[in-house]
KOLKOLSE-369749 format. One line per 10 residues: their letters; for each residue x negated, y negated, z of N, C-alpha, C. Coordinates in steps of 0.1 Angstrom, whole numbers, plus 5000, padded with zeros to 4 digits. Layout:
a) X/Y/Z/X/Y/Z/X/Y/Z | ...
***
This chain:
mhliniaigv) 3727/9711/1294/3718/9712/1288/3708/9706/1297 | 3712/9693/1302/3706/9683/1311/3699/9694/1323 | 3709/9702/1329/3705/9709/1340/3697/9719/1336 | 3694/9722/1325/3680/9733/1319/3670/9726/1320 | 3671/9712/1314/3657/9702/1312/3652/9702/1325 | 3663/9700/1334/3657/9697/1351/3650/9707/1354 | 3657/9719/1353/3654/9734/1359/3639/9735/1353 | 3637/9733/1343/3623/9738/1335/3612/9728/1336 | 3618/9715/1343/3606/9705/1345/3604/9693/1334 | 3617/9695/1327/3615/9686/1317/3628/9673/1319
drvphqrwag) 3627/9661/1322/3636/9653/1326/3643/9643/1314 | 3634/9646/1303/3639/9637/1290/3640/9646/1278 | 3650/9638/1272/3649/9650/1258/3640/9642/1250 | 3636/9649/1239/3627/9646/1226/3626/9631/1225 | 3639/9627/1221/3640/9610/1217/3637/9601/1226 | 3641/9604/1239/3638/9595/1252/3622/9596/1253 | 3613/9609/1250/3598/9609/1253/3596/9599/1243 | 3598/9600/1231/3594/9590/1221/3593/9576/1222 | 3604/9577/1228/3608/9559/1232/3599/9555/1242 | 3595/9564/1251/3587/9558/1262/3569/9558/1258
ilssltrsfm) 3567/9567/1249/3555/9566/1243/3553/9553/1234 | 3565/9551/1225/3566/9538/1218/3565/9528/1225 | 3574/9525/1238/3571/9516/1246/3560/9514/1252 | 3552/9523/1260/3538/9522/1260/3529/9516/1254 | 3532/9521/1242/3522/9517/1229/3524/9504/1227 | 3538/9497/1226/3540/9484/1224/3533/9472/1234 | 3538/9481/1248/3531/9472/1258/3515/9471/1261 | 3509/9479/1253/3495/9482/1252/3492/9472/1242 | 3498/9473/1232/3495/9467/1217/3499/9448/1223 | 3509/9446/1230/3513/9433/1237/3501/9428/1244
hqkienfdsr) 3497/9436/1258/3489/9437/1264/3474/9430/1257 | 3472/9438/1250/3458/9436/1241/3458/9421/1232 | 3471/9418/1228/3472/9405/1218/3470/9396/1231 | 3478/9394/1242/3475/9383/1253/3462/9384/1259 | 3458/9392/1261/3444/9392/1266/3431/9386/1255 | 3436/9388/1244/3427/9380/1231/3429/9368/1232 | 3444/9363/1232/3444/9349/1233/3439/9341/1244 | 3442/9349/1256/3437/9344/1266/3423/9341/1268 | 3415/9352/1261/3400/9352/1261/3397/9340/1250 | 3403/9337/1237/3400/9325/1229/3405/9314/1234
liqtcqklal) 3414/9313/1243/3419/9297/1247/3410/9293/1258 | 3405/9303/1266/3394/9301/1278/3378/9295/1272 | 3376/9302/1259/3364/9300/1255/3366/9284/1247 | 3377/9282/1240/3380/9269/1232/3378/9257/1244 | 3383/9261/1256/3385/9251/1267/3370/9247/1274 | 3363/9258/1274/3349/9257/1280/3341/9250/1269 | 3343/9250/1256/3336/9243/1246/3343/9229/1248 | 3354/9224/1248/3359/9213/1249/3359/9205/1260 | 3359/9211/1274/3361/9205/1287/3350/9193/1287 | 3341/9194/1285/3326/9186/1289/3330/9172/1279
pfarvalfvv) 3331/9174/1266/3332/9165/1254/3345/9157/1260 | 3354/9162/1260/3370/9158/1264/3367/9148/1274 | 3360/9154/1284/3359/9145/1295/3350/9132/1296 | 3342/9133/1289/3331/9124/1284/3339/9112/1276 | 3348/9115/1266/3355/9107/1261/3365/9099/1265 | 3373/9111/1275/3383/9103/1283/3377/9095/1290 | 3367/9097/1299/3362/9084/1310/3358/9074/1299 | 3351/9075/1286/3350/9063/1280/3361/9058/1278 | 3372/9063/1270/3389/9056/1267/3391/9049/1277 | 3391/9051/1291/3397/9046/1303/3389/9034/1305
yfwfgflkii) 3376/9037/1308/3364/9026/1312/3366/9014/1304 | 3361/9018/1291/3359/9008/1279/3372/9002/1276 | 3381/9004/1275/3397/8999/1274/3399/8989/1283 | 3400/8999/1296/3403/8987/1306/3398/8979/1314 | 3383/8981/1306/3374/8970/1309/3375/8956/1299 | 3378/8962/1288/3382/8952/1276/3396/8947/1280 | 3406/8952/1283/3418/8945/1290/3415/8933/1299 | 3405/8939/1310/3402/8927/1318/3395/8911/1312 | 3387/8918/1305/3379/8904/1295/3388/8894/1290 | 3398/8900/1282/3408/8892/1275/3420/8888/1283
dvspanplve) 3420/8890/1298/3430/8887/1307/3444/8889/1303 | 3446/8906/1301/3458/8911/1299/3457/8921/1308 | 3448/8925/1316/3447/8936/1323/3460/8937/1336 | 3469/8944/1337/3478/8944/1350/3470/8947/1363 | 3456/8950/1361/3449/8949/1377/3444/8936/1379 | 3445/8929/1370/3434/8916/1373/3439/8907/1384 | 3452/8907/1389/3456/8900/1400/3452/8909/1414 | 3452/8922/1413/3448/8930/1424/3433/8930/1427 | 3424/8927/1412/3411/8926/1415/3409/8911/1421 | 3416/8899/1415/3414/8887/1422/3416/8889/1436
qlqqrtlpfl) 3426/8893/1442/3430/8892/1454/3417/8899/1462 | 3412/8912/1454/3401/8918/1466/3388/8910/1463 | 3386/8903/1450/3375/8898/1452/3374/8887/1457 | 3385/8877/1462/3386/8862/1471/3384/8869/1485 | 3383/8880/1488/3384/8886/1504/3369/8893/1506 | 3364/8896/1496/3351/8903/1497/3341/8896/1490 | 3340/8887/1479/3331/8879/1476/3335/8866/1471 | 3341/8859/1479/3347/8844/1479/3335/8832/1472 | 3323/8838/1473/3314/8826/1467/3314/8830/1452 | 3320/8835/1446/3320/8838/1429/3336/8834/1427
tfhefivffa) 3337/8827/1414/3348/8825/1411/3353/8834/1403 | 3366/8835/1402/3372/8850/1396/3367/8851/1382 | 3368/8842/1374/3362/8841/1361/3350/8847/1358 | 3340/8843/1368/3325/8848/1367/3327/8865/1372 | 3335/8868/1381/3334/8879/1384/3341/8889/1375 | 3352/8884/1372/3360/8896/1362/3350/8897/1348 | 3345/8889/1343/3337/8890/1332/3326/8899/1333 | 3319/8899/1347/3310/8908/1351/3314/8921/1353 | 3327/8922/1361/3333/8936/1363/3338/8942/1351 | 3342/8935/1340/3350/8940/1328/3339/8947/1320
lfemligllf) 3328/8939/1318/3313/8943/1310/3306/8954/1320 | 3307/8956/1332/3301/8966/1341/3313/8981/1336 | 3324/8978/1333/3333/8991/1334/3334/8994/1317 | 3330/8986/1310/3328/8989/1297/3317/8997/1294 | 3305/8992/1303/3292/8997/1299/3291/9008/1305 | 3300/9014/1319/3302/9027/1323/3308/9037/1315 | 3318/9033/1306/3325/9038/1294/3314/9045/1285 | 3308/9035/1279/3297/9038/1269/3288/9045/1274 | 3282/9048/1282/3273/9054/1290/3273/9069/1291 | 3287/9070/1293/3295/9085/1298/3295/9091/1284
lfpkmdrvvl) 3291/9083/1273/3291/9093/1257/3280/9098/1255 | 3269/9092/1262/3256/9100/1262/3250/9108/1270 | 3249/9121/1269/3245/9132/1280/3231/9129/1284 | 3223/9121/1276/3208/9117/1284/3210/9103/1293 | 3223/9100/1297/3224/9088/1302/3232/9093/1317 | 3231/9107/1320/3240/9108/1331/3238/9106/1342 | 3222/9103/1342/3215/9099/1354/3218/9086/1359 | 3221/9080/1348/3219/9063/1351/3236/9062/1353 | 3245/9067/1346/3261/9066/1345/3266/9069/1361 | 3261/9078/1364/3267/9087/1377/3266/9078/1390
plfamhmltt) 3254/9072/1393/3251/9063/1404/3261/9050/1401 | 3263/9045/1388/3270/9032/1385/3287/9034/1387 | 3289/9047/1384/3303/9053/1384/3307/9054/1398 | 3300/9058/1406/3300/9061/1421/3303/9046/1429 | 3294/9035/1425/3297/9021/1431/3308/9020/1424 | 3314/9020/1413/3327/9014/1406/3335/9022/1417 | 3337/9036/1416/3348/9043/1424/3350/9037/1437 | 3338/9034/1443/3338/9027/1458/3347/9017/1459 | 3343/9007/1447/3352/8993/1449/3366/8998/1442 | 3370/9004/1435/3382/9009/1430/3390/9013/1445
flplvflsev) 3387/9018/1454/3393/9023/1465/3396/9015/1476 | 3387/9001/1477/3386/8991/1486/3400/8987/1487 | 3408/8983/1478/3419/8978/1481/3431/8987/1488 | 3426/8999/1490/3434/9006/1499/3434/9003/1513 | 3422/8997/1514/3419/8996/1529/3420/8978/1535 | 3416/8972/1522/3414/8957/1523/3427/8947/1521 | 3433/8957/1513/3448/8950/1507/3461/8961/1510 | 3459/8966/1521/3470/8976/1522/3486/8974/1522 | 3487/8956/1525/3500/8954/1521/3502/8953/1507 | 3494/8955/1499/3499/8958/1486/3495/8971/1478
twqavfvptl) 3492/8979/1484/3488/8993/1480/3496/9003/1489 | 3501/9002/1500/3510/9008/1505/3523/9005/1510 | 3534/9013/1508/3548/9008/1514/3551/9013/1527 | 3546/9025/1529/3547/9034/1544/3531/9041/1543 | 3532/9047/1555/3524/9058/1558/3522/9066/1548 | 3512/9073/1540/3511/9082/1529/3522/9079/1518 | 3526/9067/1519/3536/9062/1506/3529/9051/1497 | 3521/9055/1486/3514/9041/1479/3525/9037/1469 | 3522/9022/1469/3530/9015/1457/3524/9018/1446 | 3530/9012/1435/3524/9014/1421/3509/9013/1422
egqyiiknlv) 3506/9000/1424/3493/8998/1427/3482/9006/1432 | 3488/9013/1446/3484/9023/1453/3482/9035/1445 | 3490/9038/1438/3491/9053/1426/3481/9052/1416 | 3478/9038/1410/3467/9036/1402/3457/9038/1410 | 3453/9031/1419/3441/9037/1427/3438/9053/1427 | 3446/9056/1435/3448/9071/1440/3443/9078/1427 | 3448/9078/1413/3449/9086/1404/3432/9087/1395 | 3425/9079/1406/3409/9077/1401/3406/9089/1406 | 3409/9098/1416/3404/9111/1419/3405/9118/1405 | 3412/9119/1399/3412/9127/1385/3398/9121/1375
liaaaiaits) 3396/9109/1376/3383/9103/1370/3371/9109/1378 | 3372/9110/1390/3361/9114/1400/3359/9131/1396 | 3368/9138/1393/3372/9155/1392/3362/9155/1379 | 3368/9145/1368/3358/9147/1354/3345/9144/1357 | 3339/9133/1367/3327/9129/1366/3321/9140/1372 | 3325/9148/1384/3321/9159/1390/3319/9173/1378 | 3327/9174/1372/3325/9186/1360/3312/9178/1353 | 3311/9168/1350/3300/9164/1340/3287/9170/1348 | 3288/9164/1364/3277/9166/1370/3274/9178/1370 | 3281/9185/1372/3279/9203/1374/3275/9206/1364
rtkplkekkf) 3271/9202/1350/3264/9208/1338/3252/9199/1337 | 3250/9190/1344/3237/9183/1342/3225/9193/1349 | 3214/9194/1340/3201/9202/1348/3194/9195/1354 | 3191/9199/1368/3183/9195/1378/3166/9190/1373 | 3164/9181/1379/3152/9178/1372/3141/9183/1372 | 3139/9192/1382/3129/9203/1385/3130/9209/1371 | 3139/9214/1364/3144/9224/1354/3139/9216/1342 | 3139/9201/1339/3136/9194/1327/3124/9190/1325 | 3123/9192/1310/3107/9192/1311/3106/9176/1304 | 3098/9169/1308/3097/9157/1305/3085/9156/1294
***
């Protein structure tokens, strides 16, 4: 029988044909379900990305600033070392209170989209200062070339905060498009 099927051009018996059709329909159905899920997931992420970035920046900045004010931040010793090298005319207490309030302000401002033009330059200044220990306190931030200490890793992870701020900036309307 198999030779006859081959001879007349039918290489499958009927139940194999149905299995192939069913398999094809199942793949098509599953592919459609996966595409629908993929589309819904992307749409949800597009809606949540900006608000989540804003809240995440608020939490990090406000929380870490508050820890500095109440003098329990693990970053305070590093901040003090940097402050002594760069701003020795200030006492650490004066500096840390100002710096902590500055961080908390940045966090709060990120919650308000209308404040983007105010917060983004403040954020950029803050990021510049947070990367300074990689240069000025290399003995504390590097174990070896391209091998950061825990403090160095803490600083380098700020690239993620920069990415969040870039995402926020990318959705800010240019001034020429805004109506005053």
